[in-house]
Structures are given as structure tokens and as C-alpha cells.
Residue, then its C-alpha position, 0 to 999 in steps of 0.5 A: m753042434n753049433g751055438r752056445l750050449v746051456p743046460l736047462a734041465w733044472t729050468c725046465w723042471n721049475v717051469l713045469g711047477g716041480g719042487g726042489k728035490g729030484p727032477e722026476r715028472r710024468g709025461v713031460s715033453v716041453c720045448l723052450r726057446a732062448p735068444d740063440w738056442r733051443a732046448k728040449c726036456l725029454g721025459d718018459q711018455a709012459g710016466g713014472q721014470s726020471f728025465r733021460g737026457l737033455l738035447w741042445s740045438s740051435g735050429p729054428t724048431c724043436d727036433p721032432g725025431i725023438g718021440t714027440s710031434l710037438l713043434g714050435e712055441d705052442c708045444v710049451l703052452k699045450k703041454l703045460q695046459g694039459l699037465q695043469e688039467m691032470e694035476r687039477e682034476p683029482v684036487t677038484n674032486e677032493e674039494k667037491t667032496m670036502s665042500a659037501n661035507l662042510k655044507y652038511l656040518s654047517l647045517g648041523i652047527l646052524v641048527f644046534q646054535t639057533t635051537s640050543l641058545v633059544l631053548t637054554m635061554r628060555y629054560s634058564r629064565t623060567l626055571k624056579e630055583e632057590g635064591p636070586r635069579y641071574l641078572s640078564s644085564t650081567a650075562v650080556v657083559v660076560a658074553e661080550f668079554l668072552k667074544i673079545m677073548a675068542c676074537i683075540f685068539l683067532v687074530y693070534k692064530d691068523s698071526k701065525c701064533s706070534v704074540r709080537t705080530l698080534n700086538r702089532v696088528l691090534h695096535d695098528e688096526i685099533l689104537n692107531k685108527p680111532m675113527e675107524t674104531l668109533k664107527l662101531a660104537i653105533p652098531s655095538g650099542i644097538y646089538t647090546l640093546q638087542n641082546n638084552l631084549l632077547y632075554v626079555a622076550l624069552s622070559n615072556l614068550d615060549a621058544a616056538t613063538y619067539q623063533v617064528t616071530y623073530q624071523l621078522k628080522i628078514l623083513t627089517t633087514a631087507l628094508f634097511s638094505v634097500s634104503m641104506l645099501g641101495k639093494k634091489l629086491g626081486m619079485y620073489q623076495w617081495l612076495s616072500l616078505v608079504i608071506l612072512m608078515a602074514g605068517v607072523a600075524f597068524v602065529q601071534w593071533p590070540s586063541d582061547s587055548q593060548e590065553l588059558n595056557s599063558k595064564d597056567l604056564s607062562t610067567g610073564s606077559q605075552f605083550v611085553g614079549l612081543m614088543a621086545v621081539l619087534i624091537a629086537c627085529f628092527s635093531s637087528g636089521f639096522a645094526g646088521v646092515y650098518f655093520e655090512k656097510i662098514l665091512k664093505e668100506t674097509k679092509q679090516s678083518v671080521w675078527i678085528r671088527n668083532i673085537q671093536l664091537g665087543f669093546f663098545g658092547s662091554i662099555f654099554g653093557l656095564m652102563g646098563v648094569y649100573v643103571y638097571d641092576g646096580e642095587l642088586v649087584s651091590k647087594n648080591g654081587f655081579f655073578q649072583g644066580y649063576n650056575q652051570l646052565t647060566w654059563i652054557v647060555v652065556v657061552l652060546q650067546a658069545l660064540g654063536g655069532l662067531v660060529i655063524a660067521a665062520v660057517i656061513k661061507y659054506a652055507d647058501n641061502i637054501l641051506k640057511g632056510f633049512a636050518t631056520s626050518l629045522s630050528i623052528i620045528l625042534s623048538t616047537i617039539i621041545s617046547y611042547f614035550w620038554l619045557q611044557d610051556f606051549v601048546p600048538t594050535s592049527v593057526f600056529f601051524l599055519g603061520a609057522i608053515l608060511v614063515i618057513a615058506a617065506t624063508f626059502l622063497y626069500g633065498y630063492d635065486p631063479k636062474p635065467a634059462g640058457n640059450p640052447t646050443k646048436a648041435 
């Protein structure tokens, strides 16, 4: 046989995507070209056996006489494409099953987090116990510290559990970029204000009314997205915002039964709670859009950004403790009134946002709508039967239905009708 003979069995194996052990492959028949020689890797077409041999030739085409009809350069591409499709198909099905399971799991986590935080916070703020009640300002600070610790652990995990790599990442991304870090001071201060307002709101409003009213953050987020990010809203989204405002107005509509129940069951002022929720909605919308803008402008990870948020949040939170509750802290201590329920509230508040960030990539808008709706329904049922601080009215149910409908409508994305294909 004329021409230079080069054994290419291992080269063929690598081209086909094989590993480093043993040239076993199923259904392989590939032609390769070199400058002055040709090679063909011969495999068992029935599959399940190793390569039977290697043929060298210096002819212009692959030899068609050995159980294959693939000729020329196309034989490589066609066979490789078919092999990739065979290998990709079972993985795709497995990924689809895994994705469906993660969607349902994320739905459960979203519902649990949003419902449990509101209910436990409301219960902890209205529970009558001996001794001083825990200070909400200190709870916000402790939650920020827990958030920082959780994010550092996640960065440590992303750094392949290397302390040296963790120190380098924190030093490079935070200490060496002071201006990037300072950008987080504004949303961090707003988030700290928002977290304190949530305690004020749930000290004065029942969980169901709070849950429905707090959905106004969809409206504020949409308006700030339009003004700050230049987003364009569709007709369905604008319509959903109108329905949302109408639903919240119905929920807050005063009635005789509500006034009686508020006098008997509630320990605070409904007006104070409502104002706290409204300010929290505006602060949530602005801080969320501002944070989104920062994330889009830089390439830092979400966990690094949350560490920066937690750092400034702790500073602002400690300032709030000193200004508003400094005397109480000096008298009864920083952790006065803390019990097991208080720590549950603090942990839920600290890890809630991180859990949402982790599962949100598996949850589409419809799934988030389901989570919001189930959370409102569960909050209403538990407030009525367990906390016994809420008696729903027909006007409340009407408003809640409108808010739930607006939530689904805002996430609705109509698909354009495709052109019919000709037979």
C-alpha cells in the first residue's frame, strides 16, 4: 500500500467524543482525511463490540467495500451528527423530567416561604407573653448577619471549598472594588427600611389583608422598571395593573364587621399598617429595580452582591437600633424577648430571599402566580381558623380574586400565532 501509514485509531476515538479508556463504541463508521492519506475506523454496525481494525489508504475516497456506503468528507459530519443526536436524546428526556420535578419543588418552596414568614411574623408580634417583646430592629440586624454568613458559605462552595480561593474572591470582588461596593449602599438602606416596615405592618394588619395589599409591589416594580430600565409593558400588563389597584381597594374597603373585628382582635391601628405596607411596596419596587440595574451592569455574582447588601444593611440596621431602641437595648439587652419562634422568623427572613433567588430560575411567571395565589388563600384560611384575627367578607373575597387574577394576567405572555406550514 502506497503512502505514509499513520495509525489513527485513537485519533478517531477522540474525535467521536470517547473517553480515555478502551476504544469501545457503538455503531461507528467514520472517514477522516489527512494531507496525503486516508483512514477509516471500522466498528461493528450492530453495536456492543470493540473496533475490529484500522484501514489505511491513500486513495481519493473512503473504501466503500467494507460494509459502509458513506463516501467523501460528508461521511464524518453525517455520522457524527447522528451519533450526537443518539447520545443527546436520553439526556434531554432526563433533563425534562428533572426540570418538571424542580418546578413543582420550587412551587412548594415559594408557597412555604411566603406564607410561613408572614404568619409566623404576625403571630410573634401579637403573641402575649410575660416579659418584654423582642425588638423588630434587632431582628432585622440579626437577619442581615445570617444572610451574610449564608452567602459566604455559598461563595465558599462555588470556590470548590477552598478557603484560599474564598479569601481571594472576597478580596478581589469587594475590597478591591470600593466603588462597586458603594453602589449597593442605596438599595441596602431601602431594603433595611422595608424589612422594618414589614414588622410594623404585621403588628397592625392581619396576615391575609397584608398579603393581598402587599401585591401592590407589582405595580410599583412595573412603574420603576418603565422609568429606570426603559421596559415596555404590553396591553395585558397595563390591564393587570388596573385590576390590581381595584382589587387592593376592595380589600381595604371598610365595613362594619371589619371595624368590629379590628376593635376586638387587632392590637394596633389599621391605618398605620396600611401606610407601612404602601411605603414598603414603593421601597421594594425601587430597590428591586435598582438592584436589577446594578446586576445587569456588572458581572459579579448574586451571592457577592448579597454580601455587599448585607454589610450595608447591618450598618443601617444597627443605626436604627441605636436611634429608636437604644434605651431598651441598654436596659434589657440586644436579644431581649427572643424565643424559639423569634429565631424562626429571623431565619425565614434571612434565608427567604436567597431561597427565592435559588429557585426562581426554575419558576416561570405562571408558577409564581400560582405561588402567590396559594399563599394568599393559605394566609386567609390560617388567619381565620388558627390566629383568629380575621373574618373575611364578601368584599374581601372579591378584592382577593381580582388581585390573584391580576397576578396571573401580569405574567401572561401571549405567543404570536405561527404561520401554517404547507403540506
